[in-house]
C-alpha positions as CSV (number, residue, x, y, z in Angstrom):
1,X,0.0,0.0,0.0
2,X,2.8,2.4,0.9
3,X,4.5,1.7,-2.4
4,X,1.3,2.5,-4.3
5,X,0.9,5.8,-2.5
6,X,4.6,6.7,-3.0
7,X,4.3,6.0,-6.7
8,X,1.1,8.0,-7.0
9,X,2.7,11.0,-5.1
10,X,5.7,10.9,-7.5
11,X,3.4,10.8,-10.6
12,X,1.3,13.6,-9.3
13,X,4.3,15.7,-8.4
14,X,5.8,15.3,-11.9
15,X,2.5,16.0,-13.7
16,X,1.7,19.1,-11.7
17,X,5.2,20.6,-11.8
18,X,6.5,19.7,-15.2
19,X,3.5,20.6,-17.3
20,X,3.4,24.3,-16.3
21,X,7.2,24.5,-16.7
22,X,7.1,23.2,-20.3
23,X,4.0,25.1,-21.4
24,X,4.6,27.4,-24.4
25,X,4.0,31.1,-24.1
26,X,1.3,32.6,-26.2
27,X,2.0,35.7,-28.2
28,X,0.7,38.9,-26.6
29,X,-2.8,39.8,-27.7
30,X,-3.7,43.1,-29.4
31,X,-4.9,45.8,-27.0
32,X,-8.5,45.3,-28.0
33,X,-8.3,41.6,-27.3
34,X,-6.5,42.2,-24.0
35,X,-9.5,43.8,-22.4
36,X,-11.7,40.9,-23.4
37,X,-9.4,38.1,-22.3
38,X,-9.4,36.5,-18.9
39,X,-5.7,36.7,-18.1
40,X,-6.1,36.1,-14.3
41,X,-7.8,32.8,-15.0
42,X,-4.9,31.6,-17.1
43,X,-2.5,31.6,-14.1
44,X,-4.9,29.6,-11.9
45,X,-3.7,26.1,-13.0
46,X,-0.1,27.0,-12.3
47,X,-0.9,28.3,-8.9
48,X,-3.0,25.3,-8.1
49,X,-0.2,23.0,-9.2
50,X,2.3,24.9,-7.1
51,X,0.0,24.7,-4.1
52,X,-0.4,21.0,-4.5
53,X,3.3,20.5,-5.0
54,X,4.0,22.4,-1.7
55,X,1.6,20.0,0.0
56,X,3.3,17.0,-1.5
57,X,6.8,18.3,-0.5
58,X,5.6,18.7,3.1
59,X,4.0,15.2,3.2
60,X,7.3,13.7,1.9
61,X,9.3,15.6,4.5
62,X,7.0,14.4,7.3
63,X,7.2,10.8,6.2
64,X,11.0,10.9,5.7
65,X,11.8,12.4,9.0
66,X,9.3,10.3,10.8
67,X,10.8,7.2,9.4
68,X,14.3,8.3,10.4
69,X,13.1,8.9,14.0
70,X,11.3,5.6,14.2
71,X,14.4,3.7,12.9
72,X,16.7,5.5,15.3
73,X,14.5,4.6,18.3
74,X,14.4,1.0,17.1
75,X,18.2,0.9,16.7
76,X,18.6,2.5,20.1
77,X,16.4,-0.1,21.7
78,X,18.5,-2.9,20.2
79,X,21.9,-1.3,21.1
80,X,21.6,1.4,23.8
81,X,25.3,1.8,24.0
82,X,25.5,3.1,20.4
83,X,23.0,5.9,20.9
84,X,25.5,8.6,20.3
85,X,26.4,7.3,16.8
86,X,22.8,6.6,16.0
87,X,21.7,10.1,17.0
88,X,24.5,11.7,15.0
89,X,23.5,9.8,11.9
90,X,19.8,10.6,12.5
91,X,20.5,14.3,12.7
92,X,22.7,14.3,9.5
93,X,20.0,12.4,7.6
94,X,17.2,14.7,8.8
95,X,19.3,17.8,7.8
96,X,19.7,16.3,4.3
97,X,16.0,15.6,4.0
98,X,15.2,19.2,5.2
99,X,17.6,20.6,2.6
100,X,16.0,18.6,-0.2
101,X,12.6,19.7,1.1
102,X,13.6,23.4,1.2
103,X,14.9,23.1,-2.4
104,X,11.5,21.7,-3.4
105,X,9.7,24.5,-1.7
106,X,11.9,27.1,-3.4
107,X,11.0,25.5,-6.8
108,X,7.3,25.6,-5.9
109,X,7.7,29.2,-4.9
110,X,9.1,30.0,-8.3
111,X,6.0,28.4,-9.8
112,X,3.9,30.8,-7.8
113,X,5.6,33.9,-9.2
């Protein structure tokens, strides 16, 4: 079940972030057509995709760091004398996940602008 959800999250993230990035720009309309067009509505799918992507990044961060914490507690229960090494590895891994998540949020922020 977890594998299916993980695959679905990856597919949705790719669909919602790559499609707006690869969209072609349309030529600027004539001034008479500009008043009649609905320009604010054209940006809505990109902003919706960015919002959904931000949510997916946060879900991934929560799952990753939660899994690290759970594994660290399990390891400490098996070998309490190695807690210092386990804690150091856990903090480094959590920092790497946070860095990747921050990068994802920055990319989603670029989609919003």
